C-alpha positions as CSV (number, residue, x, y, z in Angstrom):
1,M,0.0,0.0,0.0
2,A,1.3,3.4,-1.0
3,T,1.8,6.1,1.7
4,D,0.5,9.6,1.3
5,R,4.0,10.8,0.7
6,Q,4.5,8.5,-2.2
7,E,1.2,9.4,-3.8
8,R,1.7,13.2,-3.6
9,P,3.6,14.7,-6.5
10,K,6.7,16.8,-5.6
11,R,5.2,20.2,-6.5
12,G,7.8,22.4,-4.9
13,R,10.7,21.1,-7.0
14,S,8.7,21.0,-10.2
15,K,7.6,24.7,-9.7
16,A,11.2,25.6,-9.0
17,K,12.4,23.7,-12.1
18,E,9.7,25.4,-14.2
19,F,10.9,28.8,-12.9
20,L,14.6,28.0,-13.7
21,D,13.7,26.7,-17.2
22,A,11.7,29.9,-17.9
23,A,14.6,32.1,-16.5
24,H,17.1,30.2,-18.6
25,E,15.0,30.7,-21.8
26,A,14.5,34.4,-20.9
27,F,18.3,34.9,-20.4
28,V,19.0,33.3,-23.8
29,R,16.4,35.6,-25.4
30,D,17.9,38.6,-23.7
31,V,21.4,37.8,-24.9
32,A,20.0,37.2,-28.4
33,L,18.3,40.6,-28.4
34,E,21.5,42.2,-27.3
35,R,23.5,40.5,-30.0
36,W,20.8,41.4,-32.6
37,R,21.0,45.1,-31.6
38,D,24.8,45.0,-31.9
39,Y,24.5,43.4,-35.3
40,E,22.0,46.0,-36.5
41,A,24.3,48.9,-35.3
42,L,27.4,47.4,-36.8
43,R,25.7,46.6,-40.1
44,E,24.7,50.2,-40.4
45,T,28.1,51.5,-39.4
46,L,30.2,49.0,-41.4
47,G,27.9,48.5,-44.4
48,D,28.8,44.9,-44.6
49,P,26.3,42.4,-43.0
50,R,28.7,39.5,-42.9
51,R,31.5,41.5,-41.1
52,A,28.9,43.0,-38.8
53,L,27.6,39.6,-37.9
54,A,31.2,38.4,-37.2
55,E,31.9,41.4,-35.0
56,A,28.6,41.1,-33.1
57,G,29.6,37.7,-31.8
58,V,31.8,38.8,-28.9
59,F,30.8,37.4,-25.5
60,L,32.9,39.2,-22.9
61,G,30.4,38.6,-20.2
62,R,30.7,34.8,-20.5
63,G,34.1,34.8,-18.9
64,A,35.9,31.4,-19.1
65,Y,33.1,30.2,-21.4
66,R,33.5,33.0,-23.9
67,T,35.4,30.9,-26.5
68,L,32.6,28.3,-26.4
69,W,29.9,30.9,-27.1
70,E,32.0,32.6,-29.8
71,R,32.8,29.2,-31.6
72,L,29.1,28.4,-31.7
73,W,28.3,31.9,-33.0
74,R,30.8,31.5,-35.8
75,E,29.6,28.0,-36.7
76,Q,25.9,28.5,-36.4
77,V,25.4,32.1,-37.2
78,V,28.2,33.6,-39.3
79,E,29.0,30.6,-41.4
80,A,25.3,29.8,-41.9
81,M,24.3,33.4,-42.4
82,P,20.7,33.3,-43.7
83,P,19.8,35.7,-46.5
84,L,16.8,37.2,-44.7
85,D,17.0,39.2,-41.4
86,A,13.6,37.8,-40.5
87,V,15.2,34.4,-40.2
88,L,18.5,35.6,-38.7
89,F,17.1,36.4,-35.2
90,G,15.8,32.8,-35.0
91,V,19.2,31.5,-36.0
92,I,20.9,33.7,-33.4
93,E,18.5,32.6,-30.7
94,N,19.1,28.9,-31.5
95,A,22.8,29.3,-31.6
96,L,22.8,31.1,-28.2
97,G,20.5,28.5,-26.8
98,A,23.1,25.9,-27.8
99,G,25.8,28.1,-26.2
100,F,23.9,28.3,-23.0
101,H,23.3,24.6,-22.8
102,A,27.0,23.9,-23.7
103,E,28.1,26.2,-20.9
104,L,25.8,24.4,-18.5
105,E,27.3,21.1,-19.4
106,A,30.9,22.5,-19.3
107,R,30.2,23.9,-15.8
108,R,28.9,20.5,-14.6
109,A,31.7,18.6,-16.1
110,G,34.3,21.0,-14.7
111,G,32.8,21.2,-11.3
112,D,32.3,25.0,-11.7
113,R,29.6,27.0,-9.9
114,P,26.1,26.8,-11.4
115,I,25.1,29.4,-14.0
116,E,22.6,30.9,-11.4
117,E,25.7,32.2,-9.6
118,D,27.2,33.9,-12.7
119,P,27.3,37.7,-12.4
120,E,25.8,38.3,-15.9
121,Y,23.0,35.9,-15.2
122,K,22.3,37.3,-11.7
123,A,22.2,40.8,-13.1
124,F,19.7,39.7,-15.8
125,I,17.5,38.1,-13.1
126,H,17.7,41.2,-10.9
127,R,16.7,43.5,-13.8
128,A,13.8,41.2,-14.8
129,L,12.5,40.8,-11.3
130,S,12.8,44.5,-10.6
131,K,10.8,45.3,-13.7
132,L,8.2,42.7,-12.7
133,F,7.9,44.0,-9.2
134,T,7.7,47.6,-10.4
135,E,4.9,46.7,-12.9
136,A,3.1,44.7,-10.2
137,A,3.3,47.6,-7.8
138,G,1.8,49.9,-10.4
139,E,-1.1,47.5,-10.8
140,I,-1.7,47.4,-7.1
141,E,-1.6,51.2,-6.9
142,R,-4.2,51.5,-9.7
143,F,-6.4,48.8,-8.1
144,E,-6.3,50.6,-4.7
145,A,-7.0,54.0,-6.3
146,S,-10.1,52.6,-8.2
147,P,-13.4,54.0,-6.9
């Protein structure tokens, strides 16, 4: 006979995992948008989309994992440069998702601290939560001010 503990799903851990998964995806999207903006600015300045794309693939904030991200950028974005900008953002986001997961694996294999302790990642989470709380506070104020 199963005990209550065995029958009850582990909700706390799954909610935490869902949050981390969403945070990881949001971080990748944020880095992709940053690289996209850099590419757009460089393309306008340099006038050469391929060179702009190559120069936009610098990941100083990734520290020891910088070369891993830059290699994936060259292989999956620069060398496969799609002809349409509409497709390019998806290519960038996919490459950076691969970079993120490769970094996670490299951290695990090397016994490094988890990505959640990385300064760039922590700064992203701080900005996102601050924005969320600011927006939520505005909603509460509007609700309390309603007649």
